[in-house]
C-alpha positions in Angstrom: 234.9 87.2 -42.1 232.9 88.8 -39.3 234.3 88.2 -35.9 231.7 88.1 -32.9 232.8 90.3 -30.1 231.9 89.4 -26.5 231.4 92.2 -24.2 231.5 91.8 -20.4 232.1 88.1 -20.3 232.0 88.0 -16.5 228.2 88.7 -16.4 227.2 85.2 -17.4 229.7 83.7 -15.1 228.4 85.7 -12.2 224.8 84.5 -12.8 225.8 80.9 -13.0 227.7 81.2 -9.7 224.7 82.7 -7.9 222.4 79.9 -9.0 224.9 77.3 -7.9 225.3 79.0 -4.5 221.6 79.2 -3.9 221.2 75.4 -4.7 224.0 74.5 -2.2 222.4 76.7 0.6 219.0 75.0 0.0 220.7 71.6 0.5 222.3 72.7 3.7 219.0 74.0 5.4 216.5 71.6 7.1 213.3 70.9 5.2 209.9 71.0 7.0 206.3 70.3 5.7 202.8 70.4 7.2 202.5 66.6 6.8 205.1 65.9 9.5 208.1 65.2 7.3 211.6 66.6 7.7 213.5 67.2 11.0 211.5 66.8 14.2 210.6 70.1 15.8 210.1 70.9 19.5 207.0 69.4 21.1 206.9 66.6 18.5 207.9 62.9 18.4 208.9 60.5 15.7 206.2 58.2 14.4 206.3 54.6 15.7 205.8 53.3 12.2 207.1 54.9 9.0 209.0 58.1 8.5 208.1 61.5 9.8 206.9 62.9 13.1 203.7 63.9 14.9 203.0 66.7 17.3 202.7 65.8 21.0 199.3 65.7 22.6 198.1 69.2 23.1 200.0 70.6 20.1 199.1 70.9 16.4 201.3 71.1 13.3 201.7 74.6 11.8 204.1 74.6 8.8 207.4 73.4 10.4 206.4 73.8 14.0 204.0 72.3 16.6 201.9 75.1 18.1 200.3 74.7 21.5 196.5 74.2 21.5 194.7 76.3 24.0 192.6 73.8 26.0 189.9 75.5 28.1 189.1 74.6 31.7 187.2 71.3 32.1 188.4 70.0 28.8 191.1 67.6 27.5 193.2 67.5 24.3 192.0 64.9 21.8 195.0 64.6 19.5 192.8 65.1 16.5 194.2 67.4 13.7 190.7 68.7 12.9 188.2 70.7 14.9 189.1 72.5 18.1 191.6 69.8 19.1 189.8 69.3 22.5 186.6 68.0 24.0 184.8 68.8 27.1 185.0 66.5 30.2 182.0 64.3 31.1 179.3 66.5 32.6 180.3 69.6 30.6 179.1 70.9 27.2 181.0 73.0 24.6 180.0 76.7 24.3 180.9 78.5 21.1 184.0 76.4 20.5 185.8 78.4 23.3 184.8 77.0 26.7 183.1 74.1 28.5 180.1 74.9 30.6 178.8 72.5 33.4 175.6 70.7 32.5 173.0 71.5 35.1 171.2 68.3 36.1 167.8 69.1 37.7 166.4 67.4 40.8 165.1 63.9 40.2 167.3 63.4 37.1 170.7 61.9 36.3 173.5 62.4 33.8 173.2 60.1 30.8 176.0 57.6 30.1 177.2 59.7 27.2 177.9 62.5 29.7 176.5 65.2 27.4 172.8 65.3 28.5 170.5 64.3 31.4 167.4 62.2 31.8 164.6 62.1 34.4 164.4 59.3 36.9 161.7 56.7 36.7 158.4 58.2 37.9 159.2 61.6 36.5 159.0 63.2 33.1 160.8 66.2 31.5 159.0 69.5 31.5 161.4 72.0 29.9 164.4 72.1 32.2 162.8 70.2 35.1 161.6 66.8 36.1 158.0 66.7 37.3 156.3 63.7 39.0 154.1 61.5 36.9 150.7 61.0 38.3 149.6 57.4 37.8 145.8 56.9 38.0 144.2 53.9 39.5 144.4 50.7 37.5 147.5 52.0 35.6 151.3 51.5 35.7 154.4 53.4 34.8 156.0 53.0 31.3 159.6 53.5 30.1 158.4 55.8 27.3 159.6 59.3 28.1 157.0 60.8 25.8 153.3 61.0 26.4 151.7 60.5 29.7 154.3 58.1 31.1 151.7 55.5 32.1 149.4 52.9 30.5 146.2 51.3 31.8 146.2 47.8 33.2 144.8 44.9 31.1 141.0 45.2 31.1 141.0 49.0 31.3 141.2 51.8 28.8 142.5 55.4 29.1 139.9 58.1 29.2 140.1 61.7 30.5 143.3 61.1 32.4 142.1 57.9 34.1 141.5 54.2 33.4 138.0 52.9 32.9 136.9 49.3 33.0 136.3 47.7 29.6 132.8 46.2 29.5 133.2 42.7 28.0 129.9 41.2 26.9 128.8 37.7 27.7 130.6 35.1 25.5 133.3 37.6 24.8 137.0 38.1 25.9 139.6 40.8 26.2 141.5 41.3 23.0 145.3 41.7 22.8 145.2 43.3 19.4 147.1 46.6 19.1 144.3 48.0 16.9 140.6 47.5 16.7 138.1 46.6 19.4 139.1 46.0 23.0 137.2 42.7 23.1 136.3 39.9 20.7 133.6 37.2 20.7 134.3 33.6 21.6 134.4 31.0 18.8 130.8 30.3 17.8 129.7 33.8 18.5 129.8 37.0 16.4 129.7 40.7 17.5 126.4 42.4 17.0 126.3 46.0 18.4 127.8 45.6 21.9 127.0 41.9 22.4 128.1 38.5 21.2 125.3 36.5 19.5 125.5 32.8 18.8 126.2 31.8 15.2 123.5 29.6 13.8 125.3 27.0 11.7 122.9 25.3 9.1 123.1 21.6 8.1 126.1 20.7 5.9 128.1 23.7 7.2 130.9 24.5 9.6 132.1 27.5 11.6 134.3 29.9 9.7 136.7 31.9 11.8 136.9 34.8 9.3 136.1 38.2 10.8 133.6 38.9 8.1 130.6 37.1 6.6 128.0 35.0 8.3 130.5 33.1 10.5 129.9 29.8 8.8 130.7 28.1 5.4 129.2 25.3 3.5 130.9 22.0 3.3 132.5 20.9 0.0 129.8 20.0 -2.5 127.3 22.5 -1.1 126.6 26.1 -1.9 125.1 28.8 0.4 121.6 29.8 -0.5 119.1 31.7 1.8 121.0 30.9 5.0 121.2 27.2 4.1 123.6 24.9 2.3 122.1 23.3 -0.8 123.8 20.3 -2.4 125.4 21.1 -5.7 124.1 19.1 -8.7 127.1 18.7 -11.1 126.2 18.5 -14.7 128.1 16.2 -17.0 131.6 17.3 -18.0 131.9 19.7 -15.0 133.9 19.8 -11.7 133.9 21.6 -8.4 136.0 24.7 -8.0 138.9 24.9 -5.5 136.6 26.2 -2.8 134.3 23.2 -3.3 131.2 25.5 -3.1 130.8 26.2 -6.9 131.5 24.4 -10.2 132.8 25.0 -13.7 132.9 23.2 -17.0 135.8 21.0 -17.8 138.4 22.0 -20.4 137.1 22.1 -24.0 133.5 22.5 -22.7 131.5 25.7 -22.2 128.4 26.6 -20.2 125.2 26.7 -22.1 121.7 26.8 -20.4 123.1 25.2 -17.3 124.9 22.4 -19.2 128.5 21.9 -20.2 128.6 21.4 -24.0 131.5 20.8 -26.4 133.1 24.0 -27.4 132.9 25.0 -31.0 
């Protein structure tokens, strides 16, 4: 029989004791984490709800500590865990993530409600870093649109070469409020021809048509337009008027043949 011989039996025992000692030391030491768990460090406070802690305002978590945030002059700590951790006061703008520089508000301007930009007062428009007066011509008024000229012409006038010229409305016409197209339109019963409004001649058995195209009139139902006149439609047998009432077609199962409606084959 072979007998196993153990040499230096204390070696295994020493290793086991070392592992156990390290485990006990780890239990005795406080545990910290970057998510605000463990013992509360300096410049921190326990959370109102749930476990853990948060750094005080003006401090930011760094491993197991709360490091002080360097807040520049004319700034305040935000308490946010991202970004610089601070914002500039109203009337100041951030420069390179390091400082807050005063916003220079030019004459005839005011600081916007946001506090991070400025706007020209009414009657002035921005020209680079200044506010220059808006020159309003005769027959015009100031607008709230900061772009463009800053003014619009009064009703009845149109902009031309920096001024407002009178719109020449012909007889039997009126000023148009349409955003696009002509500045004037003809009264009902008249149509635009060149720069005037000519009366629409409505033939017998017709009525005025307000469409912006065509002759300005339309035949009554049962009549068709022919050579500026309305001619009565003669319906053949087995036919009916179309929806417009100004033309006709054959009834179902009939087809047109030499002006008549015949039974389809």
